[in-house]
C-alpha positions as CSV (number, residue, x, y, z in Angstrom):
1,X,15.5,-23.2,5.5
2,X,15.8,-20.2,7.7
3,X,13.1,-19.4,10.2
4,X,12.2,-16.3,8.2
5,X,11.8,-18.3,5.0
6,X,9.7,-20.9,6.8
7,X,7.4,-18.2,8.2
8,X,7.0,-16.7,4.7
9,X,6.2,-20.1,3.1
10,X,3.7,-20.9,5.9
11,X,2.0,-17.5,5.5
12,X,1.8,-18.0,1.7
13,X,0.2,-21.4,2.2
14,X,-2.3,-20.0,4.6
15,X,-3.3,-17.2,2.2
16,X,-3.7,-19.8,-0.6
17,X,-6.0,-21.9,1.5
18,X,-8.0,-18.9,2.5
19,X,-8.4,-17.8,-1.2
20,X,-9.5,-21.3,-2.1
21,X,-11.9,-21.4,0.7
22,X,-13.5,-18.1,-0.5
23,X,-13.9,-19.6,-3.9
24,X,-15.7,-22.6,-2.4
25,X,-17.9,-20.5,-0.3
26,X,-18.8,-18.3,-3.3
27,X,-19.6,-21.3,-5.4
28,X,-21.9,-22.7,-2.8
29,X,-23.7,-19.5,-2.4
30,X,-24.2,-19.3,-6.2
31,X,-25.6,-22.8,-6.2
32,X,-28.0,-22.0,-3.4
33,X,-29.2,-18.9,-5.2
34,X,-29.8,-20.9,-8.4
35,X,-31.7,-23.6,-6.5
36,X,-33.9,-21.0,-4.8
37,X,-34.5,-19.3,-8.2
38,X,-35.6,-22.6,-9.7
39,X,-38.0,-23.2,-6.8
40,X,-39.6,-19.8,-7.3
41,X,-39.6,-19.4,-11.1
42,X,-39.2,-23.0,-12.2
43,X,-36.6,-24.5,-14.5
44,X,-35.5,-21.8,-16.9
45,X,-34.6,-24.4,-19.6
46,X,-38.3,-25.5,-19.7
47,X,-39.6,-22.0,-20.6
48,X,-40.6,-21.7,-24.2
49,X,-39.3,-18.8,-26.3
50,X,-41.4,-15.7,-26.5
51,X,-43.8,-15.3,-29.4
52,X,-42.8,-13.0,-32.2
53,X,-43.7,-9.4,-31.5
54,X,-46.8,-8.0,-33.1
55,X,-47.9,-4.4,-33.6
56,X,-51.5,-5.4,-34.0
57,X,-51.9,-5.9,-30.2
58,X,-49.7,-3.3,-28.5
59,X,-51.1,-4.0,-25.0
60,X,-49.9,-7.6,-25.2
61,X,-47.0,-8.4,-22.8
62,X,-44.4,-10.1,-24.9
63,X,-42.6,-11.5,-21.8
64,X,-45.4,-12.5,-19.5
65,X,-44.3,-16.2,-19.6
66,X,-40.7,-15.4,-18.7
67,X,-40.2,-13.3,-15.5
68,X,-36.4,-13.7,-15.7
69,X,-36.2,-12.0,-19.1
70,X,-36.5,-8.2,-19.1
71,X,-39.2,-6.7,-21.3
72,X,-38.2,-5.9,-24.9
73,X,-37.9,-2.3,-26.0
74,X,-40.4,-3.0,-28.9
75,X,-43.2,-3.5,-26.4
76,X,-42.4,0.0,-24.9
77,X,-41.9,2.0,-28.0
78,X,-44.3,0.3,-30.4
79,X,-46.3,3.6,-30.7
80,X,-43.3,5.2,-32.4
81,X,-43.6,2.7,-35.3
82,X,-47.3,3.1,-35.7
83,X,-48.6,5.5,-38.4
84,X,-48.9,9.1,-37.0
85,X,-52.3,10.5,-36.2
86,X,-53.6,13.8,-37.6
87,X,-53.6,16.3,-34.7
88,X,-55.2,19.1,-36.7
89,X,-57.7,19.4,-39.5
90,X,-56.3,19.4,-43.0
91,X,-55.9,22.9,-44.4
92,X,-58.4,24.0,-47.0
93,X,-57.1,24.0,-50.5
94,X,-59.3,26.9,-51.6
95,X,-57.1,29.9,-52.4
96,X,-58.3,33.5,-52.2
97,X,-56.3,36.1,-54.2
98,X,-54.7,38.7,-52.1
99,X,-56.2,41.6,-54.1
100,X,-59.7,40.2,-53.6
101,X,-59.2,39.8,-49.9
102,X,-57.8,43.3,-49.5
103,X,-60.6,44.7,-51.5
104,X,-63.2,43.0,-49.3
105,X,-61.6,43.9,-46.0
106,X,-61.0,47.5,-47.0
107,X,-64.6,48.0,-48.1
108,X,-65.8,48.4,-44.5
109,X,-64.7,50.6,-41.6
110,X,-62.6,48.5,-39.3
111,X,-60.8,49.3,-36.0
112,X,-58.3,47.2,-34.1
113,X,-56.2,47.6,-31.0
114,X,-52.7,46.7,-32.2
115,X,-51.3,43.9,-30.0
116,X,-47.8,43.6,-28.6
117,X,-46.9,47.2,-28.7
118,X,-45.3,49.5,-26.2
119,X,-44.8,53.3,-25.8
120,X,-41.7,55.2,-24.8
121,X,-41.9,59.0,-24.1
122,X,-39.0,61.2,-24.9
123,X,-39.5,64.7,-23.5
124,X,-37.3,67.8,-23.1
125,X,-35.9,70.8,-24.8
126,X,-33.2,68.7,-26.4
127,X,-35.5,65.9,-27.5
128,X,-35.3,66.7,-31.2
129,X,-31.6,67.0,-31.2
130,X,-31.2,63.9,-29.1
131,X,-33.3,61.7,-31.3
132,X,-31.9,63.2,-34.5
133,X,-28.6,61.6,-33.9
134,X,-30.1,58.2,-33.1
135,X,-32.8,57.5,-35.8
136,X,-32.7,57.0,-39.5
137,X,-35.2,59.7,-40.3
138,X,-35.3,63.5,-40.0
139,X,-36.9,64.7,-36.8
140,X,-37.8,68.0,-38.5
141,X,-40.7,66.2,-40.2
142,X,-42.5,65.8,-36.8
143,X,-41.0,68.6,-34.8
144,X,-44.1,70.8,-35.5
145,X,-46.6,68.0,-35.2
146,X,-48.4,66.1,-38.0
147,X,-48.7,62.4,-38.9
148,X,-46.4,59.8,-37.3
149,X,-43.1,59.0,-38.8
150,X,-41.3,55.7,-39.3
151,X,-37.7,55.4,-38.1
152,X,-35.3,52.8,-36.8
153,X,-32.6,52.8,-34.2
154,X,-29.3,51.3,-35.5
155,X,-26.3,49.6,-33.9
156,X,-23.6,52.1,-33.0
157,X,-20.7,53.1,-35.3
158,X,-17.1,52.3,-34.2
159,X,-15.6,55.0,-32.0
160,X,-18.7,57.2,-31.8
161,X,-20.6,57.7,-28.6
162,X,-23.4,60.3,-28.3
163,X,-22.2,62.1,-31.5
164,X,-18.6,62.5,-30.4
165,X,-15.5,60.5,-31.5
166,X,-13.6,58.5,-28.9
167,X,-10.5,56.7,-30.0
168,X,-10.3,54.6,-26.9
169,X,-9.1,51.1,-27.3
170,X,-11.8,49.6,-25.1
171,X,-14.5,51.3,-27.0
172,X,-13.1,50.2,-30.3
173,X,-12.8,46.7,-29.1
174,X,-16.3,46.5,-27.8
175,X,-17.9,48.0,-30.9
176,X,-15.9,45.7,-33.1
177,X,-17.8,42.8,-31.7
178,X,-21.1,44.0,-33.1
179,X,-22.1,44.6,-36.7
180,X,-22.5,48.3,-37.5
181,X,-25.6,49.9,-39.0
182,X,-28.0,47.0,-38.3
183,X,-31.5,47.6,-37.2
184,X,-32.1,47.4,-33.5
185,X,-35.7,48.5,-33.2
186,X,-38.2,50.0,-35.6
187,X,-40.4,52.8,-34.2
188,X,-43.3,55.0,-35.1
189,X,-42.6,58.4,-33.7
190,X,-45.8,60.3,-32.8
191,X,-45.4,64.1,-32.1
192,X,-47.1,64.9,-28.8
193,X,-45.7,68.5,-28.4
194,X,-42.8,70.4,-29.9
195,X,-40.6,69.0,-27.2
196,X,-42.3,65.7,-26.5
197,X,-42.6,62.6,-28.7
198,X,-44.1,59.1,-28.2
199,X,-42.1,56.2,-29.6
200,X,-44.3,53.3,-30.5
201,X,-42.2,50.1,-30.6
202,X,-42.6,46.4,-30.1
203,X,-43.6,45.5,-26.5
204,X,-40.5,43.4,-26.1
205,X,-38.3,46.3,-27.2
206,X,-39.4,48.8,-24.6
207,X,-36.9,47.8,-21.9
208,X,-33.8,47.3,-24.2
209,X,-34.6,50.5,-26.0
210,X,-34.6,52.5,-22.8
211,X,-31.2,51.0,-21.9
212,X,-30.0,51.9,-25.4
213,X,-31.2,55.5,-25.2
214,X,-30.0,56.2,-21.7
215,X,-26.4,55.5,-22.8
216,X,-26.5,58.6,-25.0
217,X,-28.3,61.1,-22.8
218,X,-25.2,62.4,-21.1
219,X,-26.0,66.1,-20.5
220,X,-28.9,66.4,-22.9
221,X,-32.0,67.9,-21.4
222,X,-34.3,65.0,-22.2
223,X,-36.3,62.5,-20.0
224,X,-37.2,59.0,-21.0
225,X,-40.1,56.9,-19.6
226,X,-42.1,53.8,-20.3
227,X,-45.8,55.0,-20.7
228,X,-47.2,51.8,-22.3
229,X,-49.9,51.6,-19.7
230,X,-51.2,55.2,-20.5
231,X,-51.7,54.7,-24.3
232,X,-53.2,52.1,-26.7
233,X,-52.2,52.0,-30.4
234,X,-55.2,51.7,-32.7
235,X,-55.2,50.9,-36.4
236,X,-58.3,52.1,-38.4
237,X,-59.1,51.8,-42.1
238,X,-62.0,52.0,-44.4
239,X,-64.0,54.6,-46.4
240,X,-64.8,56.6,-43.2
241,X,-61.3,56.6,-41.7
242,X,-60.4,60.2,-40.9
243,X,-58.5,62.0,-38.1
244,X,-60.9,64.9,-38.1
245,X,-62.4,65.7,-34.7
246,X,-59.5,64.4,-32.6
247,X,-60.4,62.2,-29.7
248,X,-57.0,60.7,-29.3
249,X,-53.6,61.7,-27.9
250,X,-51.6,61.5,-31.2
251,X,-51.6,59.9,-34.6
252,X,-52.5,60.3,-38.2
253,X,-52.0,58.6,-41.5
254,X,-49.8,55.5,-41.4
255,X,-46.7,56.4,-43.3
256,X,-45.5,52.9,-44.2
257,X,-47.7,52.3,-47.2
258,X,-50.5,53.6,-49.3
259,X,-53.9,52.4,-48.1
260,X,-52.8,51.2,-44.7
261,X,-55.2,53.7,-43.1
262,X,-54.7,55.5,-39.8
263,X,-52.4,54.9,-36.8
264,X,-53.4,56.7,-33.6
265,X,-52.7,56.5,-29.9
266,X,-55.7,56.5,-27.7
267,X,-55.7,57.5,-24.0
268,X,-56.1,54.4,-21.9
269,X,-57.9,51.5,-23.5
270,X,-61.0,53.5,-24.4
271,X,-62.2,53.3,-28.0
272,X,-61.4,56.6,-29.7
273,X,-64.5,58.8,-30.3
274,X,-64.0,59.3,-34.1
275,X,-64.2,55.5,-34.6
276,X,-67.2,54.8,-32.4
277,X,-69.2,53.4,-35.3
278,X,-66.3,51.3,-36.7
279,X,-66.5,47.5,-36.5
280,X,-63.8,45.9,-34.4
281,X,-61.4,43.7,-36.3
282,X,-59.3,40.9,-34.9
283,X,-55.5,41.1,-34.4
284,X,-55.2,38.3,-36.9
285,X,-57.0,40.3,-39.6
286,X,-54.7,43.3,-38.9
287,X,-51.6,41.1,-39.1
288,X,-52.7,39.4,-42.4
289,X,-53.6,42.8,-43.9
290,X,-50.2,44.2,-42.9
291,X,-48.3,41.2,-44.4
292,X,-50.3,41.4,-47.6
293,X,-49.2,45.0,-47.9
294,X,-45.6,43.9,-47.4
295,X,-45.1,46.0,-44.3
296,X,-42.8,44.5,-41.6
297,X,-43.3,45.4,-38.0
298,X,-41.7,44.6,-34.7
299,X,-38.9,42.4,-33.6
300,X,-40.4,39.3,-35.3
301,X,-39.8,41.0,-38.7
302,X,-36.8,43.1,-38.0
303,X,-34.2,40.8,-36.6
304,X,-32.4,42.8,-33.9
305,X,-28.8,43.4,-34.7
306,X,-28.7,41.6,-38.1
307,X,-31.3,43.2,-40.4
308,X,-30.0,46.0,-42.7
309,X,-32.3,49.0,-43.2
310,X,-32.3,48.8,-47.0
311,X,-32.9,45.1,-47.1
312,X,-35.9,45.7,-44.8
313,X,-37.3,48.2,-47.3
314,X,-37.1,51.0,-44.7
315,X,-36.6,53.6,-47.5
316,X,-39.7,52.5,-49.4
317,X,-41.8,52.8,-46.2
318,X,-40.7,56.5,-45.7
319,X,-38.3,55.4,-43.0
320,X,-35.8,58.1,-43.9
321,X,-33.0,58.7,-46.4
322,X,-30.1,56.7,-45.0
323,X,-27.6,58.5,-47.3
324,X,-27.9,62.1,-46.0
325,X,-29.2,61.5,-42.5
326,X,-25.9,61.1,-40.7
327,X,-27.3,59.0,-37.9
328,X,-24.7,58.8,-35.2
329,X,-26.2,56.2,-32.9
């Protein structure tokens, strides 16, 4: 055996003895830990099995006699298996016909500040021409004043920006990602002056509507601003509902359905003078009355970018003739 082989064998024997020693030391440490555990907790083999779990007493600790055994999941999640508790009162089963409810609520003069609404002002000598190319109705109906008009802003058509055709690849590619002719925002257009209009929309639609409109201003002489803090939309109905006498900034008969009453814009949050004797209704009453008249309103009813004007009954609510309008939005 060469010296090199002898050193290799000796080294291998030394390593083997070290590994065996480590095993002995590890085993001794395990025995000492087990002995210490028995002194503290007792002999584990003498511990009786836990009683069967019971849902009758959820506060009972199922493992109180065995500190070495982790608690069972059933003791932590027993409430998930118990019968649910009623968090609300059961609904009444008494049904009221819609016609009877509408007849009752329409018999008295009511006034309500319409919640969750915002106002955008479009003003300038090109305001009529500017809005004509973006809405589903004819701006000539409100150009000389009168009652408010229902209209909707639609998603743009492919290759058309601000009324002009652009056959650019980037524009076509970006427009192809969106559905065309879908309702973006519904609006009640109130004529304020021959060159100024107030667009009453959902409060959540004010900011995106301004972004949408400003893309098409280009060189048009029109200014856009959020004036929601300056006006309050009011809905009035009843035998005494009339716009005679003024007392509000703009408004008139609600065009969306027969019997809806009046829709006016008051200055600030002051109750309009013609409706001083009216009883204030709650926003819930207004919403229920509107739903019973099958009138959608706002972004909760018109799903932005997916609702079609005709499937939303926009034509039945005097929202404009979509066949001959030629909206170029």
